[in-house]
C-alpha positions in Angstrom: 27.2 13.8 19.2 23.7 12.5 18.5 23.3 8.8 17.5 21.0 7.7 14.8 20.3 3.9 14.7 19.7 2.6 11.2 18.0 -0.8 10.9 19.5 -3.4 8.5 17.0 -2.8 5.7 17.7 1.0 5.5 20.7 1.9 3.3 23.4 3.2 5.5 25.1 5.2 2.8 21.9 7.2 2.2 21.4 7.9 5.9 25.0 9.1 6.3 24.9 11.3 3.2 21.9 13.1 4.6 22.7 13.2 8.3 26.4 13.3 9.0 26.9 16.8 7.9 24.6 17.8 10.8 27.0 16.2 13.3 24.9 13.1 13.8 26.6 9.7 13.9 24.8 7.0 12.0 25.1 3.4 13.2 23.8 0.3 11.5 21.8 -2.3 13.4 18.7 -2.6 15.6 20.7 -2.9 18.8 23.0 0.0 19.9 26.0 -0.5 22.2 24.9 2.6 24.0 21.1 2.7 23.8 20.8 5.8 25.9 22.6 7.8 23.2 20.2 7.0 20.5 17.9 9.9 19.5 16.6 8.7 16.2 15.7 5.4 14.6 15.4 4.9 10.8 13.2 1.8 10.6 11.9 -0.4 7.8 11.1 -3.3 10.1 8.5 -3.4 13.0 9.1 -1.0 15.9 7.5 -2.2 19.1 6.8 -0.7 22.4 9.7 -2.6 23.9 12.0 -1.1 21.2 10.9 2.3 22.2 11.3 1.7 25.9 14.8 0.5 25.4 15.8 3.8 23.8 15.2 6.3 26.6 16.4 9.4 24.7 14.6 8.6 21.4 13.0 11.6 19.7 11.9 10.3 16.3 11.2 7.1 14.4 11.3 7.7 10.6 10.1 5.0 8.2 10.5 4.9 4.4 6.9 3.9 3.9 3.5 5.5 3.3 1.9 3.4 6.1 3.0 3.3 9.7 1.1 0.1 10.7 4.4 -1.6 11.6 5.2 1.1 14.2 3.6 1.1 17.7 2.4 4.7 17.2 0.4 4.6 20.5 3.5 3.8 22.5 5.5 6.4 20.6 2.9 9.0 21.4 2.9 8.2 25.1 6.7 8.8 25.1 6.5 12.0 23.0 8.3 10.4 20.1 7.7 11.6 16.5 6.7 9.0 14.0 7.4 10.1 10.4 6.4 8.5 7.1 6.9 9.4 3.5 3.4 9.7 2.0 4.2 11.0 -1.5 7.3 9.2 -2.8 5.5 6.6 -5.0 2.2 8.1 -6.0 2.7 7.6 -9.8 4.3 4.1 -9.3 1.4 2.8 -7.2 -1.3 4.3 -9.4 0.4 2.9 -12.5 0.7 -0.6 -10.9 -3.0 -0.5 -9.8 -4.0 0.4 -13.3 -1.7 -2.3 -14.8 -3.2 -5.0 -12.6 -6.8 -3.8 -13.4 -6.1 -3.9 -17.1 -4.5 -7.3 -16.8 -7.6 -8.7 -15.1 -10.1 -7.1 -17.5 -8.3 -8.3 -20.6 -7.2 -11.6 -19.1 -3.5 -10.9 -19.8 -2.0 -13.2 -17.2 -4.5 -16.0 -17.8 -3.9 -15.9 -21.5 -0.2 -16.0 -21.0 -0.4 -19.0 -18.8 -2.6 -20.8 -21.4 -0.1 -20.2 -24.2 2.8 -21.4 -22.0 0.8 -24.6 -21.3 0.5 -25.3 -25.0 -2.9 -23.6 -25.7 -3.8 -21.1 -28.4 -7.3 -19.9 -27.7 -8.7 -16.4 -27.5 -11.2 -17.4 -24.9 -8.9 -19.2 -22.5 -9.5 -16.5 -20.0 -13.2 -16.4 -20.4 -15.2 -13.4 -21.5 -12.9 -10.3 -21.7 -14.4 -6.8 -20.9 -14.1 -3.6 -22.8 -12.1 -1.1 -20.7 -14.0 2.0 -21.8 -17.3 2.4 -19.9 -16.1 0.2 -17.0 -17.4 1.5 -13.6 -14.4 1.8 -11.3 -14.9 2.3 -7.6 -11.9 3.7 -5.7 -11.9 3.3 -1.9 -9.6 5.9 -0.4 -9.3 9.1 -2.5 -5.9 10.5 -1.4 -3.0 11.2 -3.6 -2.8 7.7 -5.1 -6.5 7.2 -5.4 -6.8 10.5 -7.3 -3.9 9.6 -9.6 -5.6 6.3 -10.5 -8.9 8.1 -11.1 -7.2 10.5 -13.6 -5.6 7.5 -15.4 -8.9 5.6 -15.4 -11.0 8.5 -16.7 -8.5 9.0 -19.5 -9.3 5.4 -20.7 -13.0 6.1 -20.6 -13.9 4.5 -17.2 -16.6 6.0 -15.0 -15.1 6.6 -11.5 -16.9 6.5 -8.2 -14.9 7.3 -5.0 -15.4 6.7 -1.3 -13.4 8.6 1.3 -14.9 9.4 4.7 -12.4 12.2 5.2 -13.4 14.1 2.1 -16.4 16.3 1.4 -18.5 15.3 -1.6 -17.6 18.5 -3.5 -13.9 17.7 -3.1 -14.5 14.4 -4.8 -16.8 15.9 -7.5 -14.2 18.5 -8.3 -12.0 15.7 -9.7 -14.7 14.4 -12.0 -15.5 11.4 -9.8 -18.8 10.6 -8.1 -18.9 10.4 -4.3 -20.6 7.4 -2.7 -20.9 5.5 0.5 -18.8 2.3 0.7 -21.9 0.1 0.3 -23.2 2.0 -2.7 -19.7 2.0 -4.3 -19.5 -1.8 -3.9 -23.0 -2.4 -5.3 -22.4 -0.3 -8.4 -18.8 -0.9 -9.4 -17.5 -3.3 -12.1 -14.1 -3.1 -10.4 -12.8 -1.8 -7.0 -9.4 -0.6 -6.1 -8.3 -0.1 -2.5 -6.1 2.9 -1.5 -6.5 3.2 2.3 -4.1 2.6 5.2 -4.3 -0.3 7.5 -5.8 0.8 10.8 -8.0 -0.9 13.4 -11.0 0.7 11.6 -10.0 -0.6 8.1 -8.7 -4.1 9.0 -11.0 -6.6 7.3 -12.7 -3.8 5.4 -13.7 -6.2 2.7 -15.0 -9.5 4.1 -17.6 -12.0 2.9 -20.5 -9.6 3.4 -18.9 -6.7 1.5 -17.7 -9.0 -1.4 -21.2 -10.3 -1.8 -22.4 -6.7 -2.4 -20.3 -6.5 -5.6 -22.0 -7.2 -8.9 -21.4 -10.8 -10.2 -18.2 -10.8 -12.4 -16.6 -7.8 -10.7 -12.8 -7.3 -10.2 -10.8 -6.4 -7.1 -7.4 -4.7 -6.9 -5.5 -4.2 -3.6 -2.2 -2.4 -3.7 -2.5 -1.0 -0.1 -2.2 -3.5 2.7 -3.1 -7.2 2.9 -5.1 -6.9 6.1 -7.8 -4.8 4.3 -9.2 -7.9 2.6 -10.2 -11.2 4.3 -8.3 -13.7 2.2 -10.6 -16.7 2.7 -13.6 -14.6 1.7 -11.8 -13.4 -1.4 -10.9 -17.0 -2.5 -14.5 -18.1 -1.9 -15.7 -15.2 -4.1 -13.3 -16.2 -6.8 -14.3 -19.9 -6.6 -18.0 -19.3 -6.9 -17.6 -16.7 -9.7 -18.8 -13.7 -7.6 -15.5 -12.1 -8.6 -14.2 -12.5 -12.2 -10.7 -11.7 -11.0 -8.6 -10.2 -8.3 -5.1 -8.8 -8.1 -3.0 -8.4 -4.9 0.3 -6.6 -4.5 0.0 -7.1 -0.7 -0.6 -10.0 1.5 -1.5 -10.4 5.2 1.9 -12.2 5.8 4.8 -10.9 3.8 6.8 -12.6 2.5 4.7 -15.8 2.3 5.7 -18.7 4.6 5.0 -22.4 4.7 2.3 -21.6 7.3 0.9 -18.7 5.4 1.5 -19.3 1.7 0.6 -16.9 -1.1 -3.0 -17.5 -2.1 -3.6 -19.3 -5.4 -6.7 -19.4 -7.6 -7.6 -19.1 -11.2 -7.9 -15.4 -12.2 -5.9 -14.3 -9.1 -2.8 -12.3 -9.9 -0.2 -11.7 -7.1 2.8 -9.4 -7.2 5.4 -9.1 -4.4 4.6 -5.8 -2.9 6.3 -4.1 -5.8 3.7 -1.4 -6.7 5.9 1.3 -5.0 9.1 0.4 -6.8 11.1 2.4 -9.3 14.8 3.3 -8.9 13.7 6.9 -8.6 11.1 6.2 -5.9 13.5 4.0 -3.9 16.0 6.9 -3.8 13.4 9.4 -2.8 11.9 7.4 0.0 15.1 6.8 1.9 16.3 10.4 1.4 13.1 11.8 2.6 12.9 9.5 5.7 16.4 10.6 6.7 15.5 14.2 6.0 12.6 13.9 8.5 15.1 12.9 11.2 17.3 15.9 10.2 14.2 18.2 10.8 13.7 16.8 14.3 17.4 17.1 15.2 17.3 20.7 14.0 14.3 21.5 16.1 11.9 21.7 13.2 8.5 20.0 12.9 9.0 17.0 10.6 
């Protein structure tokens, strides 16, 4: 009997429905009464090197996320443990959310709503509003979600530039977008949307220097990971008017705490890491994470 440990954030009923027919026994919790029996871990929460060392027979960690920055991949690799993610469960949802945030910034939707609720009734309460058609959108990271956003943006008449060091220029051009270096993209974009994983190379990708490259009055959307953007530099850029608006679905500390509160500023929109969510996406991601474990237990490459 193989034992699959399911952390408290992972729905136990989904894991059991996928795995128990294979003969696996699924147990809830991050601590097993018999750690030497655990061969798989379904994890939403951080998985450290200590966690991995405590489970001597562990063969796979599967997480219901696109990113794996909460898993110590290096320690897992040293132990020969698979780390599996679900990269395609919420492509449409995240692209839709990024576009919704961008449109809300460009048309001042949130700021105008706040003004009305405060007793105002003025069309210019959010300052100058931009026309969406003709907006120059720069997309950093041109994988599934970046391309889905580009398709939506081009349908609304935006001009799309993309930066992705892992793609050849002709691959980007084939989608109708223009390839560019990160610096050129920042210098020439009216709005920038981030779609890259958080890695040592991308942490702090946009700091004070990078934000100063943007044209005055540009917009920034981040639906990827909070650590990609230096928060203090972002708030400074908003305060001095370098940025006309910013929208964050992700923060460096989630959820916010008293020591690390959610940032606040005029023309800053914050949503609670909800870009991925729809009932359909939620069902898909947990099922596919459990299916990755099933592949490993069956001797298949996950």
